[in-house]
matplotlib code that plots the C-alpha trace (Angstrom):
import matplotlib.pyplot as plt

x = [0.7, -1.8, 0.8, 1.5, -2.2, -2.6, 0.4, -1.0, -4.4, -2.9, -0.6, -3.6, -5.5, -2.5, -1.0, -3.3, -2.4, 1.1, 1.6, 1.1, 3.9, 6.2, 5.2, 5.7, 9.1, 10.2, 8.9, 10.8, 13.9, 13.8, 13.2, 16.0, 18.4, 17.4, 17.9, 21.3, 22.7, 21.4, 24.3, 27.2, 28.9, 29.9, 32.6, 34.4, 35.1, 32.0, 34.0, 36.5, 33.9, 32.0, 35.2, 35.8, 32.3, 32.7, 33.7, 30.2, 28.5, 26.4, 23.2, 24.0, 24.7, 21.4, 19.5, 21.1, 20.1, 16.5, 16.3, 17.5, 15.1, 12.2, 13.4, 13.8, 10.3, 8.8, 11.0, 9.9, 6.2, 6.6, 8.5, 5.5, 3.3, 5.5, 4.9, 1.2, 1.3, 3.2, 0.7, -2.3, -0.7, 0.0, -3.5, -4.8, -2.7, -3.8, -7.4, -7.0, -5.6, -8.1, -11.1]
y = [10.5, 11.6, 13.9, 15.4, 16.1, 17.6, 19.9, 20.8, 21.7, 23.8, 25.6, 26.4, 27.8, 29.8, 31.3, 30.2, 28.1, 29.3, 27.1, 24.1, 25.2, 25.6, 22.2, 20.6, 22.1, 21.1, 17.5, 17.2, 18.6, 16.1, 13.2, 14.3, 14.7, 11.3, 9.7, 11.3, 10.7, 7.2, 5.4, 7.9, 8.4, 12.0, 12.3, 10.7, 7.0, 6.0, 6.6, 4.0, 1.6, 1.7, 0.7, -2.2, -3.7, -4.8, -8.3, -9.4, -12.4, -12.1, -12.8, -9.9, -7.6, -8.7, -8.1, -4.6, -3.8, -4.9, -2.9, 0.2, -0.4, -0.4, 2.8, 4.5, 3.5, 5.3, 8.3, 8.4, 8.2, 11.2, 13.1, 12.6, 13.9, 16.9, 17.5, 17.2, 19.7, 22.2, 21.8, 22.2, 25.2, 26.8, 26.2, 27.7, 30.8, 31.1, 30.8, 33.5, 35.9, 35.1, 35.4]
z = [13.8, 16.4, 17.9, 14.5, 13.9, 17.4, 16.9, 13.4, 15.0, 17.7, 15.2, 12.9, 15.8, 17.0, 13.8, 10.9, 7.9, 7.9, 10.9, 8.7, 6.4, 9.4, 10.8, 7.4, 7.0, 10.5, 9.9, 6.6, 8.2, 11.1, 8.7, 6.4, 9.3, 10.7, 7.2, 6.7, 10.2, 10.7, 9.0, 9.5, 12.8, 13.1, 15.8, 18.7, 19.2, 17.2, 14.0, 15.0, 16.4, 13.0, 11.2, 13.6, 13.3, 9.7, 10.6, 11.6, 10.1, 7.0, 9.0, 11.4, 8.5, 6.9, 10.1, 10.5, 6.9, 7.5, 10.6, 8.8, 6.0, 8.5, 10.0, 6.7, 5.5, 8.6, 8.0, 4.3, 5.5, 7.9, 5.2, 2.9, 5.7, 5.8, 2.1, 2.7, 5.5, 3.3, 0.5, 2.8, 4.4, 1.1, 0.0, 3.2, 2.8, -0.8, 0.3, 2.9, 0.3, -2.4, -0.1]

ax = plt.figure().add_subplot(projection="3d")
ax.plot(x, y, z, "-o")
ax.set_aspect("equal")
plt.show()
């Protein structure tokens, strides 16, 4: 969170409020990409390994689900931070044009 605020501050100083819009879009893109790719192997031997791991115990599957739920909650939080950055950047751009 501190790193995100530091980057936002630097971008506002460098290119103005439009930097917040760019950072918000980038943050939302990364979070969406993480959420979509977390559960789906894309290529190589990982596809076959994913099919072979279905014979685990119910406790292991429940632990894996709980771990994924924790990861998704942090991704959801940072995605909402991206939305806030976009709104703040849009308000900043509007303020510059109305002033």
